mmJSON file of the N, C-alpha and C atoms, coordinates in Angstrom:
{"data_MODEL":{"atom_site":{
"group_PDB":["ATOM","ATOM","ATOM","ATOM","ATOM","ATOM","ATOM","ATOM","ATOM","ATOM","ATOM","ATOM","ATOM","ATOM","ATOM","ATOM","ATOM","ATOM","ATOM","ATOM","ATOM","ATOM","ATOM","ATOM","ATOM","ATOM","ATOM","ATOM","ATOM","ATOM","ATOM","ATOM","ATOM","ATOM","ATOM","ATOM","ATOM","ATOM","ATOM","ATOM","ATOM","ATOM","ATOM","ATOM","ATOM","ATOM","ATOM","ATOM","ATOM","ATOM","ATOM","ATOM","ATOM","ATOM","ATOM","ATOM","ATOM","ATOM","ATOM","ATOM","ATOM","ATOM","ATOM","ATOM","ATOM","ATOM","ATOM","ATOM","ATOM","ATOM","ATOM","ATOM","ATOM","ATOM","ATOM","ATOM","ATOM","ATOM","ATOM","ATOM","ATOM","ATOM","ATOM","ATOM","ATOM","ATOM","ATOM","ATOM","ATOM","ATOM","ATOM","ATOM","ATOM","ATOM","ATOM","ATOM","ATOM","ATOM","ATOM","ATOM","ATOM","ATOM","ATOM","ATOM","ATOM","ATOM","ATOM","ATOM","ATOM","ATOM","ATOM","ATOM","ATOM","ATOM","ATOM","ATOM","ATOM","ATOM","ATOM","ATOM","ATOM","ATOM","ATOM","ATOM","ATOM","ATOM","ATOM","ATOM","ATOM","ATOM","ATOM","ATOM","ATOM","ATOM","ATOM","ATOM","ATOM","ATOM","ATOM","ATOM","ATOM","ATOM","ATOM","ATOM","ATOM","ATOM","ATOM","ATOM","ATOM","ATOM","ATOM","ATOM","ATOM","ATOM","ATOM","ATOM","ATOM","ATOM","ATOM","ATOM","ATOM","ATOM","ATOM","ATOM","ATOM","ATOM","ATOM","ATOM","ATOM","ATOM","ATOM","ATOM","ATOM","ATOM","ATOM","ATOM","ATOM","ATOM","ATOM","ATOM","ATOM","ATOM","ATOM","ATOM","ATOM","ATOM","ATOM","ATOM","ATOM","ATOM","ATOM","ATOM","ATOM","ATOM","ATOM","ATOM","ATOM","ATOM","ATOM","ATOM","ATOM","ATOM","ATOM","ATOM","ATOM","ATOM","ATOM","ATOM","ATOM","ATOM","ATOM","ATOM","ATOM","ATOM","ATOM","ATOM","ATOM","ATOM","ATOM","ATOM","ATOM","ATOM"],
"id":[1,2,3,4,5,6,7,8,9,10,11,12,13,14,15,16,17,18,19,20,21,22,23,24,25,26,27,28,29,30,31,32,33,34,35,36,37,38,39,40,41,42,43,44,45,46,47,48,49,50,51,52,53,54,55,56,57,58,59,60,61,62,63,64,65,66,67,68,69,70,71,72,73,74,75,76,77,78,79,80,81,82,83,84,85,86,87,88,89,90,91,92,93,94,95,96,97,98,99,100,101,102,103,104,105,106,107,108,109,110,111,112,113,114,115,116,117,118,119,120,121,122,123,124,125,126,127,128,129,130,131,132,133,134,135,136,137,138,139,140,141,142,143,144,145,146,147,148,149,150,151,152,153,154,155,156,157,158,159,160,161,162,163,164,165,166,167,168,169,170,171,172,173,174,175,176,177,178,179,180,181,182,183,184,185,186,187,188,189,190,191,192,193,194,195,196,197,198,199,200,201,202,203,204,205,206,207,208,209,210,211,212,213,214,215,216,217,218,219,220,221,222],
"type_symbol":["N","C","C","N","C","C","N","C","C","N","C","C","N","C","C","N","C","C","N","C","C","N","C","C","N","C","C","N","C","C","N","C","C","N","C","C","N","C","C","N","C","C","N","C","C","N","C","C","N","C","C","N","C","C","N","C","C","N","C","C","N","C","C","N","C","C","N","C","C","N","C","C","N","C","C","N","C","C","N","C","C","N","C","C","N","C","C","N","C","C","N","C","C","N","C","C","N","C","C","N","C","C","N","C","C","N","C","C","N","C","C","N","C","C","N","C","C","N","C","C","N","C","C","N","C","C","N","C","C","N","C","C","N","C","C","N","C","C","N","C","C","N","C","C","N","C","C","N","C","C","N","C","C","N","C","C","N","C","C","N","C","C","N","C","C","N","C","C","N","C","C","N","C","C","N","C","C","N","C","C","N","C","C","N","C","C","N","C","C","N","C","C","N","C","C","N","C","C","N","C","C","N","C","C","N","C","C","N","C","C","N","C","C","N","C","C","N","C","C","N","C","C"],
"label_atom_id":["N","CA","C","N","CA","C","N","CA","C","N","CA","C","N","CA","C","N","CA","C","N","CA","C","N","CA","C","N","CA","C","N","CA","C","N","CA","C","N","CA","C","N","CA","C","N","CA","C","N","CA","C","N","CA","C","N","CA","C","N","CA","C","N","CA","C","N","CA","C","N","CA","C","N","CA","C","N","CA","C","N","CA","C","N","CA","C","N","CA","C","N","CA","C","N","CA","C","N","CA","C","N","CA","C","N","CA","C","N","CA","C","N","CA","C","N","CA","C","N","CA","C","N","CA","C","N","CA","C","N","CA","C","N","CA","C","N","CA","C","N","CA","C","N","CA","C","N","CA","C","N","CA","C","N","CA","C","N","CA","C","N","CA","C","N","CA","C","N","CA","C","N","CA","C","N","CA","C","N","CA","C","N","CA","C","N","CA","C","N","CA","C","N","CA","C","N","CA","C","N","CA","C","N","CA","C","N","CA","C","N","CA","C","N","CA","C","N","CA","C","N","CA","C","N","CA","C","N","CA","C","N","CA","C","N","CA","C","N","CA","C","N","CA","C","N","CA","C","N","CA","C","N","CA","C","N","CA","C"],
"label_alt_id":[null,null,null,null,null,null,null,null,null,null,null,null,null,null,null,null,null,null,null,null,null,null,null,null,null,null,null,null,null,null,null,null,null,null,null,null,null,null,null,null,null,null,null,null,null,null,null,null,null,null,null,null,null,null,null,null,null,null,null,null,null,null,null,null,null,null,null,null,null,null,null,null,null,null,null,null,null,null,null,null,null,null,null,null,null,null,null,null,null,null,null,null,null,null,null,null,null,null,null,null,null,null,null,null,null,null,null,null,null,null,null,null,null,null,null,null,null,null,null,null,null,null,null,null,null,null,null,null,null,null,null,null,null,null,null,null,null,null,null,null,null,null,null,null,null,null,null,null,null,null,null,null,null,null,null,null,null,null,null,null,null,null,null,null,null,null,null,null,null,null,null,null,null,null,null,null,null,null,null,null,null,null,null,null,null,null,null,null,null,null,null,null,null,null,null,null,null,null,null,null,null,null,null,null,null,null,null,null,null,null,null,null,null,null,null,null,null,null,null,null,null,null],
"label_comp_id":["UNK","UNK","UNK","UNK","UNK","UNK","UNK","UNK","UNK","UNK","UNK","UNK","UNK","UNK","UNK","UNK","UNK","UNK","UNK","UNK","UNK","UNK","UNK","UNK","UNK","UNK","UNK","UNK","UNK","UNK","UNK","UNK","UNK","UNK","UNK","UNK","UNK","UNK","UNK","UNK","UNK","UNK","UNK","UNK","UNK","UNK","UNK","UNK","UNK","UNK","UNK","UNK","UNK","UNK","UNK","UNK","UNK","UNK","UNK","UNK","UNK","UNK","UNK","UNK","UNK","UNK","UNK","UNK","UNK","UNK","UNK","UNK","UNK","UNK","UNK","UNK","UNK","UNK","UNK","UNK","UNK","UNK","UNK","UNK","UNK","UNK","UNK","UNK","UNK","UNK","UNK","UNK","UNK","UNK","UNK","UNK","UNK","UNK","UNK","UNK","UNK","UNK","UNK","UNK","UNK","UNK","UNK","UNK","UNK","UNK","UNK","UNK","UNK","UNK","UNK","UNK","UNK","UNK","UNK","UNK","UNK","UNK","UNK","UNK","UNK","UNK","UNK","UNK","UNK","UNK","UNK","UNK","UNK","UNK","UNK","UNK","UNK","UNK","UNK","UNK","UNK","UNK","UNK","UNK","UNK","UNK","UNK","UNK","UNK","UNK","UNK","UNK","UNK","UNK","UNK","UNK","UNK","UNK","UNK","UNK","UNK","UNK","UNK","UNK","UNK","UNK","UNK","UNK","UNK","UNK","UNK","UNK","UNK","UNK","UNK","UNK","UNK","UNK","UNK","UNK","UNK","UNK","UNK","UNK","UNK","UNK","UNK","UNK","UNK","UNK","UNK","UNK","UNK","UNK","UNK","UNK","UNK","UNK","UNK","UNK","UNK","UNK","UNK","UNK","UNK","UNK","UNK","UNK","UNK","UNK","UNK","UNK","UNK","UNK","UNK","UNK","UNK","UNK","UNK","UNK","UNK","UNK"],
"label_asym_id":["A","A","A","A","A","A","A","A","A","A","A","A","A","A","A","A","A","A","A","A","A","A","A","A","A","A","A","A","A","A","A","A","A","A","A","A","A","A","A","A","A","A","A","A","A","A","A","A","A","A","A","A","A","A","A","A","A","A","A","A","A","A","A","A","A","A","A","A","A","A","A","A","A","A","A","A","A","A","A","A","A","A","A","A","A","A","A","A","A","A","A","A","A","A","A","A","A","A","A","A","A","A","A","A","A","A","A","A","A","A","A","A","A","A","A","A","A","A","A","A","A","A","A","A","A","A","A","A","A","A","A","A","A","A","A","A","A","A","A","A","A","A","A","A","A","A","A","A","A","A","A","A","A","A","A","A","A","A","A","A","A","A","A","A","A","A","A","A","A","A","A","A","A","A","A","A","A","A","A","A","A","A","A","A","A","A","A","A","A","A","A","A","A","A","A","A","A","A","A","A","A","A","A","A","A","A","A","A","A","A","A","A","A","A","A","A","A","A","A","A","A","A"],
"label_entity_id":["1","1","1","1","1","1","1","1","1","1","1","1","1","1","1","1","1","1","1","1","1","1","1","1","1","1","1","1","1","1","1","1","1","1","1","1","1","1","1","1","1","1","1","1","1","1","1","1","1","1","1","1","1","1","1","1","1","1","1","1","1","1","1","1","1","1","1","1","1","1","1","1","1","1","1","1","1","1","1","1","1","1","1","1","1","1","1","1","1","1","1","1","1","1","1","1","1","1","1","1","1","1","1","1","1","1","1","1","1","1","1","1","1","1","1","1","1","1","1","1","1","1","1","1","1","1","1","1","1","1","1","1","1","1","1","1","1","1","1","1","1","1","1","1","1","1","1","1","1","1","1","1","1","1","1","1","1","1","1","1","1","1","1","1","1","1","1","1","1","1","1","1","1","1","1","1","1","1","1","1","1","1","1","1","1","1","1","1","1","1","1","1","1","1","1","1","1","1","1","1","1","1","1","1","1","1","1","1","1","1","1","1","1","1","1","1","1","1","1","1","1","1"],
"label_seq_id":[1,1,1,2,2,2,3,3,3,4,4,4,5,5,5,6,6,6,7,7,7,8,8,8,9,9,9,10,10,10,11,11,11,12,12,12,13,13,13,14,14,14,15,15,15,16,16,16,17,17,17,18,18,18,19,19,19,20,20,20,21,21,21,22,22,22,23,23,23,24,24,24,25,25,25,26,26,26,27,27,27,28,28,28,29,29,29,30,30,30,31,31,31,32,32,32,33,33,33,34,34,34,35,35,35,36,36,36,37,37,37,38,38,38,39,39,39,40,40,40,41,41,41,42,42,42,43,43,43,44,44,44,45,45,45,46,46,46,47,47,47,48,48,48,49,49,49,50,50,50,51,51,51,52,52,52,53,53,53,54,54,54,55,55,55,56,56,56,57,57,57,58,58,58,59,59,59,60,60,60,61,61,61,62,62,62,63,63,63,64,64,64,65,65,65,66,66,66,67,67,67,68,68,68,69,69,69,70,70,70,71,71,71,72,72,72,73,73,73,74,74,74],
"pdbx_PDB_ins_code":[null,null,null,null,null,null,null,null,null,null,null,null,null,null,null,null,null,null,null,null,null,null,null,null,null,null,null,null,null,null,null,null,null,null,null,null,null,null,null,null,null,null,null,null,null,null,null,null,null,null,null,null,null,null,null,null,null,null,null,null,null,null,null,null,null,null,null,null,null,null,null,null,null,null,null,null,null,null,null,null,null,null,null,null,null,null,null,null,null,null,null,null,null,null,null,null,null,null,null,null,null,null,null,null,null,null,null,null,null,null,null,null,null,null,null,null,null,null,null,null,null,null,null,null,null,null,null,null,null,null,null,null,null,null,null,null,null,null,null,null,null,null,null,null,null,null,null,null,null,null,null,null,null,null,null,null,null,null,null,null,null,null,null,null,null,null,null,null,null,null,null,null,null,null,null,null,null,null,null,null,null,null,null,null,null,null,null,null,null,null,null,null,null,null,null,null,null,null,null,null,null,null,null,null,null,null,null,null,null,null,null,null,null,null,null,null,null,null,null,null,null,null],
"Cartn_x":[7.651,7.315,8.551,8.789,9.931,11.255,11.24,12.465,13.177,12.454,13.063,12.806,13.785,13.669,13.505,12.573,12.29,12.424,13.326,13.538,12.441,11.593,10.551,9.332,8.175,6.972,7.144,7.798,7.949,8.853,9.894,10.735,9.952,9.097,8.237,7.293,6.702,5.784,6.528,7.718,8.498,8.849,9.16,9.474,8.245,7.092,5.866,5.571,5.841,5.643,6.633,7.888,8.899,8.563,7.916,7.513,6.223,5.604,4.382,3.12,3.216,2.028,1.231,1.843,1.162,1.531,0.547,0.899,1.386,1.807,2.392,1.417,0.169,-0.831,-1.062,-1.136,-1.33,-0.124,1.075,2.284,2.296,1.931,1.873,0.83,-0.322,-1.37,-0.905,-0.206,0.285,1.332,2.197,3.181,2.476,1.421,0.637,-0.069,-0.538,-1.183,-0.183,1.046,2.077,2.334,2.348,2.502,1.333,0.115,-1.069,-0.953,-0.491,-0.316,0.657,1.756,2.738,2.155,1.355,0.732,-0.226,-1.053,-2.11,-1.554,-0.437,0.099,0.999,1.409,2.336,1.738,0.6,-0.015,-1.417,-1.789,-3.131,-3.779,-4.347,-4.919,-6.242,-7.319,-8.655,-8.872,-8.449,-8.662,-7.92,-6.733,-5.977,-6.685,-7.193,-7.918,-9.132,-9.845,-11.014,-10.58,-9.499,-8.998,-8.562,-7.888,-7.447,-8.63,-9.653,-10.842,-11.462,-11.415,-11.988,-11.214,-9.949,-9.125,-9.174,-9.778,-9.758,-10.398,-11.496,-12.159,-11.224,-10.48,-9.506,-8.403,-7.988,-6.959,-7.47,-8.719,-9.305,-9.342,-9.747,-9.807,-8.418,-7.428,-6.057,-5.567,-5.789,-5.323,-5.973,-7.244,-7.931,-7.324,-7.038,-6.429,-5.026,-4.278,-2.918,-2.935,-3.854,-3.978,-4.322,-5.211,-5.564,-4.338,-3.521,-2.309,-1.348,-1.217,-0.337,-0.867,-2.185,-2.785,-2.558,-2.619,-2.409,-0.985,-0.041,1.362,1.665,0.809,1.071,0.731],
"Cartn_y":[-6.372,-7.762,-8.49,-9.67,-10.485,-9.816,-8.794,-8.139,-7.374,-6.951,-6.245,-4.752,-3.962,-2.509,-2.023,-1.094,-0.619,0.894,1.386,2.829,3.589,2.878,3.57,2.665,3.272,2.45,1.467,1.902,1.013,-0.178,0.016,-1.126,-2.093,-1.558,-2.391,-3.223,-2.598,-3.301,-4.421,-4.13,-5.147,-6.322,-6.033,-7.093,-7.946,-7.313,-8.072,-8.985,-8.514,-9.353,-10.518,-10.254,-11.309,-12.363,-11.937,-12.868,-13.625,-13.259,-13.937,-13.392,-12.242,-11.654,-10.812,-10.463,-9.799,-10.562,-10.826,-11.432,-10.325,-10.686,-9.714,-8.588,-8.933,-7.901,-6.972,-7.542,-6.721,-5.816,-6.34,-5.529,-4.357,-4.615,-3.532,-2.5,-2.971,-2.05,-1.254,-1.907,-1.222,-0.168,-0.469,0.518,1.709,1.439,2.525,3.33,2.648,3.336,4.268,3.816,4.668,5.891,5.688,6.825,7.792,7.253,8.099,8.905,8.263,8.966,10.122,9.871,10.936,12.08,11.731,12.775,13.631,12.991,13.718,14.64,14.286,15.146,16.248,16.152,17.142,18.025,17.647,18.418,18.868,20.011,20.536,20.837,19.801,19.892,19.148,19.855,19.273,18.052,18.107,16.969,15.737,15.938,14.821,14.276,15.152,14.722,13.875,14.259,13.5,12.121,12.072,10.791,9.885,10.455,9.663,9.162,9.984,9.575,8.321,8.213,7.042,5.766,5.9,4.725,4.322,5.13,4.863,3.529,3.169,1.905,0.72,0.767,-0.297,-0.32,0.853,0.93,0.327,0.604,0.057,-1.468,-2.011,-3.465,-4.078,-3.466,-3.956,-3.917,-2.802,-2.675,-3.705,-3.993,-5.005,-6.383,-6.707,-7.987,-8.088,-7.012,-6.958,-7.145,-6.477,-6.609,-8.049,-8.669,-10.056,-10.961,-10.735,-11.527,-11.363,-10.133,-9.899,-10.585,-10.522,-11.171,-12.672,-13.274,-14.712,-15.097,-14.193,-14.471,-14.385,-13.673,-13.495,-14.708],
"Cartn_z":[12.172,11.918,11.422,11.887,11.51,11.864,12.734,13.159,12.066,11.041,9.918,10.036,9.641,9.661,8.229,8.028,6.678,6.626,5.782,5.707,4.958,4.226,3.461,3.309,3.04,2.824,1.663,0.595,-0.561,-0.245,0.544,0.902,1.79,2.632,3.473,2.599,1.617,0.715,-0.015,-0.516,-1.228,-0.305,0.954,1.899,2.194,2.376,2.609,1.425,0.218,-0.964,-0.948,-0.604,-0.556,0.5,1.579,2.637,2.293,1.173,0.754,1.388,2.059,2.68,1.693,0.596,-0.514,-1.779,-2.637,-3.922,-4.867,-6.059,-6.98,-7.31,-7.577,-7.904,-6.713,-5.518,-4.324,-4.086,-4.305,-4.122,-5.095,-6.338,-7.326,-6.926,-6.447,-6.01,-4.797,-3.871,-2.678,-3.054,-4.01,-4.471,-5.118,-5.894,-6.497,-5.406,-4.365,-3.256,-2.559,-2.385,-1.783,-2.66,-3.973,-4.891,-4.743,-4.636,-4.456,-3.167,-2.108,-0.838,-1.001,-1.691,-1.908,-2.73,-3.723,-4.549,-3.732,-2.949,-2.247,-1.159,-0.565,0.49,-0.032,-1.297,-1.836,-2.934,-3.443,-4.525,-4.127,-4.608,-4.334,-5.678,-6.272,-7.61,-7.597,-7.861,-7.711,-8.594,-9.853,-10.748,-10.243,-9.718,-9.157,-7.923,-7.087,-5.891,-6.262,-7.293,-7.741,-8.25,-9.015,-9.527,-8.376,-7.393,-6.246,-5.428,-5.3,-4.548,-5.161,-6.469,-7.146,-6.836,-6.455,-6.161,-4.692,-3.833,-2.395,-2.01,-2.633,-2.285,-2.529,-3.614,-3.891,-2.855,-2.405,-1.369,-0.061,0.276,1.508,1.439,0.311,0.136,0.291,-0.341,-0.239,1.203,1.889,3.27,4.184,3.977,4.791,4.551,3.312,2.979,3.562,3.476,4.006,5.526,6.199,7.646,8.031,7.279,7.552,7.418,6.397,6.204,7.376,7.877,9.019,10.274,10.486,11.653,11.628,10.453,10.334,10.685,10.487,10.788,12.284,13.019,14.461,15.27],
"occupancy":[1.0,1.0,1.0,1.0,1.0,1.0,1.0,1.0,1.0,1.0,1.0,1.0,1.0,1.0,1.0,1.0,1.0,1.0,1.0,1.0,1.0,1.0,1.0,1.0,1.0,1.0,1.0,1.0,1.0,1.0,1.0,1.0,1.0,1.0,1.0,1.0,1.0,1.0,1.0,1.0,1.0,1.0,1.0,1.0,1.0,1.0,1.0,1.0,1.0,1.0,1.0,1.0,1.0,1.0,1.0,1.0,1.0,1.0,1.0,1.0,1.0,1.0,1.0,1.0,1.0,1.0,1.0,1.0,1.0,1.0,1.0,1.0,1.0,1.0,1.0,1.0,1.0,1.0,1.0,1.0,1.0,1.0,1.0,1.0,1.0,1.0,1.0,1.0,1.0,1.0,1.0,1.0,1.0,1.0,1.0,1.0,1.0,1.0,1.0,1.0,1.0,1.0,1.0,1.0,1.0,1.0,1.0,1.0,1.0,1.0,1.0,1.0,1.0,1.0,1.0,1.0,1.0,1.0,1.0,1.0,1.0,1.0,1.0,1.0,1.0,1.0,1.0,1.0,1.0,1.0,1.0,1.0,1.0,1.0,1.0,1.0,1.0,1.0,1.0,1.0,1.0,1.0,1.0,1.0,1.0,1.0,1.0,1.0,1.0,1.0,1.0,1.0,1.0,1.0,1.0,1.0,1.0,1.0,1.0,1.0,1.0,1.0,1.0,1.0,1.0,1.0,1.0,1.0,1.0,1.0,1.0,1.0,1.0,1.0,1.0,1.0,1.0,1.0,1.0,1.0,1.0,1.0,1.0,1.0,1.0,1.0,1.0,1.0,1.0,1.0,1.0,1.0,1.0,1.0,1.0,1.0,1.0,1.0,1.0,1.0,1.0,1.0,1.0,1.0,1.0,1.0,1.0,1.0,1.0,1.0,1.0,1.0,1.0,1.0,1.0,1.0,1.0,1.0,1.0,1.0,1.0,1.0],
"B_iso_or_equiv":[0.0,0.0,0.0,0.0,0.0,0.0,0.0,0.0,0.0,0.0,0.0,0.0,0.0,0.0,0.0,0.0,0.0,0.0,0.0,0.0,0.0,0.0,0.0,0.0,0.0,0.0,0.0,0.0,0.0,0.0,0.0,0.0,0.0,0.0,0.0,0.0,0.0,0.0,0.0,0.0,0.0,0.0,0.0,0.0,0.0,0.0,0.0,0.0,0.0,0.0,0.0,0.0,0.0,0.0,0.0,0.0,0.0,0.0,0.0,0.0,0.0,0.0,0.0,0.0,0.0,0.0,0.0,0.0,0.0,0.0,0.0,0.0,0.0,0.0,0.0,0.0,0.0,0.0,0.0,0.0,0.0,0.0,0.0,0.0,0.0,0.0,0.0,0.0,0.0,0.0,0.0,0.0,0.0,0.0,0.0,0.0,0.0,0.0,0.0,0.0,0.0,0.0,0.0,0.0,0.0,0.0,0.0,0.0,0.0,0.0,0.0,0.0,0.0,0.0,0.0,0.0,0.0,0.0,0.0,0.0,0.0,0.0,0.0,0.0,0.0,0.0,0.0,0.0,0.0,0.0,0.0,0.0,0.0,0.0,0.0,0.0,0.0,0.0,0.0,0.0,0.0,0.0,0.0,0.0,0.0,0.0,0.0,0.0,0.0,0.0,0.0,0.0,0.0,0.0,0.0,0.0,0.0,0.0,0.0,0.0,0.0,0.0,0.0,0.0,0.0,0.0,0.0,0.0,0.0,0.0,0.0,0.0,0.0,0.0,0.0,0.0,0.0,0.0,0.0,0.0,0.0,0.0,0.0,0.0,0.0,0.0,0.0,0.0,0.0,0.0,0.0,0.0,0.0,0.0,0.0,0.0,0.0,0.0,0.0,0.0,0.0,0.0,0.0,0.0,0.0,0.0,0.0,0.0,0.0,0.0,0.0,0.0,0.0,0.0,0.0,0.0,0.0,0.0,0.0,0.0,0.0,0.0],
"pdbx_formal_charge":[null,null,null,null,null,null,null,null,null,null,null,null,null,null,null,null,null,null,null,null,null,null,null,null,null,null,null,null,null,null,null,null,null,null,null,null,null,null,null,null,null,null,null,null,null,null,null,null,null,null,null,null,null,null,null,null,null,null,null,null,null,null,null,null,null,null,null,null,null,null,null,null,null,null,null,null,null,null,null,null,null,null,null,null,null,null,null,null,null,null,null,null,null,null,null,null,null,null,null,null,null,null,null,null,null,null,null,null,null,null,null,null,null,null,null,null,null,null,null,null,null,null,null,null,null,null,null,null,null,null,null,null,null,null,null,null,null,null,null,null,null,null,null,null,null,null,null,null,null,null,null,null,null,null,null,null,null,null,null,null,null,null,null,null,null,null,null,null,null,null,null,null,null,null,null,null,null,null,null,null,null,null,null,null,null,null,null,null,null,null,null,null,null,null,null,null,null,null,null,null,null,null,null,null,null,null,null,null,null,null,null,null,null,null,null,null,null,null,null,null,null,null],
"auth_seq_id":[1,1,1,2,2,2,3,3,3,4,4,4,5,5,5,6,6,6,7,7,7,8,8,8,9,9,9,10,10,10,11,11,11,12,12,12,13,13,13,14,14,14,15,15,15,16,16,16,17,17,17,18,18,18,19,19,19,20,20,20,21,21,21,22,22,22,23,23,23,24,24,24,25,25,25,26,26,26,27,27,27,28,28,28,29,29,29,30,30,30,31,31,31,32,32,32,33,33,33,34,34,34,35,35,35,36,36,36,37,37,37,38,38,38,39,39,39,40,40,40,41,41,41,42,42,42,43,43,43,44,44,44,45,45,45,46,46,46,47,47,47,48,48,48,49,49,49,50,50,50,51,51,51,52,52,52,53,53,53,54,54,54,55,55,55,56,56,56,57,57,57,58,58,58,59,59,59,60,60,60,61,61,61,62,62,62,63,63,63,64,64,64,65,65,65,66,66,66,67,67,67,68,68,68,69,69,69,70,70,70,71,71,71,72,72,72,73,73,73,74,74,74],
"auth_comp_id":["UNK","UNK","UNK","UNK","UNK","UNK","UNK","UNK","UNK","UNK","UNK","UNK","UNK","UNK","UNK","UNK","UNK","UNK","UNK","UNK","UNK","UNK","UNK","UNK","UNK","UNK","UNK","UNK","UNK","UNK","UNK","UNK","UNK","UNK","UNK","UNK","UNK","UNK","UNK","UNK","UNK","UNK","UNK","UNK","UNK","UNK","UNK","UNK","UNK","UNK","UNK","UNK","UNK","UNK","UNK","UNK","UNK","UNK","UNK","UNK","UNK","UNK","UNK","UNK","UNK","UNK","UNK","UNK","UNK","UNK","UNK","UNK","UNK","UNK","UNK","UNK","UNK","UNK","UNK","UNK","UNK","UNK","UNK","UNK","UNK","UNK","UNK","UNK","UNK","UNK","UNK","UNK","UNK","UNK","UNK","UNK","UNK","UNK","UNK","UNK","UNK","UNK","UNK","UNK","UNK","UNK","UNK","UNK","UNK","UNK","UNK","UNK","UNK","UNK","UNK","UNK","UNK","UNK","UNK","UNK","UNK","UNK","UNK","UNK","UNK","UNK","UNK","UNK","UNK","UNK","UNK","UNK","UNK","UNK","UNK","UNK","UNK","UNK","UNK","UNK","UNK","UNK","UNK","UNK","UNK","UNK","UNK","UNK","UNK","UNK","UNK","UNK","UNK","UNK","UNK","UNK","UNK","UNK","UNK","UNK","UNK","UNK","UNK","UNK","UNK","UNK","UNK","UNK","UNK","UNK","UNK","UNK","UNK","UNK","UNK","UNK","UNK","UNK","UNK","UNK","UNK","UNK","UNK","UNK","UNK","UNK","UNK","UNK","UNK","UNK","UNK","UNK","UNK","UNK","UNK","UNK","UNK","UNK","UNK","UNK","UNK","UNK","UNK","UNK","UNK","UNK","UNK","UNK","UNK","UNK","UNK","UNK","UNK","UNK","UNK","UNK","UNK","UNK","UNK","UNK","UNK","UNK"],
"auth_asym_id":["A","A","A","A","A","A","A","A","A","A","A","A","A","A","A","A","A","A","A","A","A","A","A","A","A","A","A","A","A","A","A","A","A","A","A","A","A","A","A","A","A","A","A","A","A","A","A","A","A","A","A","A","A","A","A","A","A","A","A","A","A","A","A","A","A","A","A","A","A","A","A","A","A","A","A","A","A","A","A","A","A","A","A","A","A","A","A","A","A","A","A","A","A","A","A","A","A","A","A","A","A","A","A","A","A","A","A","A","A","A","A","A","A","A","A","A","A","A","A","A","A","A","A","A","A","A","A","A","A","A","A","A","A","A","A","A","A","A","A","A","A","A","A","A","A","A","A","A","A","A","A","A","A","A","A","A","A","A","A","A","A","A","A","A","A","A","A","A","A","A","A","A","A","A","A","A","A","A","A","A","A","A","A","A","A","A","A","A","A","A","A","A","A","A","A","A","A","A","A","A","A","A","A","A","A","A","A","A","A","A","A","A","A","A","A","A","A","A","A","A","A","A"],
"auth_atom_id":["N","CA","C","N","CA","C","N","CA","C","N","CA","C","N","CA","C","N","CA","C","N","CA","C","N","CA","C","N","CA","C","N","CA","C","N","CA","C","N","CA","C","N","CA","C","N","CA","C","N","CA","C","N","CA","C","N","CA","C","N","CA","C","N","CA","C","N","CA","C","N","CA","C","N","CA","C","N","CA","C","N","CA","C","N","CA","C","N","CA","C","N","CA","C","N","CA","C","N","CA","C","N","CA","C","N","CA","C","N","CA","C","N","CA","C","N","CA","C","N","CA","C","N","CA","C","N","CA","C","N","CA","C","N","CA","C","N","CA","C","N","CA","C","N","CA","C","N","CA","C","N","CA","C","N","CA","C","N","CA","C","N","CA","C","N","CA","C","N","CA","C","N","CA","C","N","CA","C","N","CA","C","N","CA","C","N","CA","C","N","CA","C","N","CA","C","N","CA","C","N","CA","C","N","CA","C","N","CA","C","N","CA","C","N","CA","C","N","CA","C","N","CA","C","N","CA","C","N","CA","C","N","CA","C","N","CA","C","N","CA","C","N","CA","C","N","CA","C","N","CA","C","N","CA","C","N","CA","C"],
"pdbx_PDB_model_num":[1,1,1,1,1,1,1,1,1,1,1,1,1,1,1,1,1,1,1,1,1,1,1,1,1,1,1,1,1,1,1,1,1,1,1,1,1,1,1,1,1,1,1,1,1,1,1,1,1,1,1,1,1,1,1,1,1,1,1,1,1,1,1,1,1,1,1,1,1,1,1,1,1,1,1,1,1,1,1,1,1,1,1,1,1,1,1,1,1,1,1,1,1,1,1,1,1,1,1,1,1,1,1,1,1,1,1,1,1,1,1,1,1,1,1,1,1,1,1,1,1,1,1,1,1,1,1,1,1,1,1,1,1,1,1,1,1,1,1,1,1,1,1,1,1,1,1,1,1,1,1,1,1,1,1,1,1,1,1,1,1,1,1,1,1,1,1,1,1,1,1,1,1,1,1,1,1,1,1,1,1,1,1,1,1,1,1,1,1,1,1,1,1,1,1,1,1,1,1,1,1,1,1,1,1,1,1,1,1,1,1,1,1,1,1,1,1,1,1,1,1,1]
}}}
């Protein structure tokens, strides 16, 4: 999008925030979501998995809002 190249998910999130497609709260949530993704793929700990599962609904809401913002830009 916008012809920009992003070497990492977090740099992509920061750019989307700079472009106004994510507000500050959404950007912080998206960065936390990226951290959660990294945790879940690298750790195998049941208590952590349960904690992450509780945050999934918030991640889904954020992703839907983010997708809507991208669609509006197209």
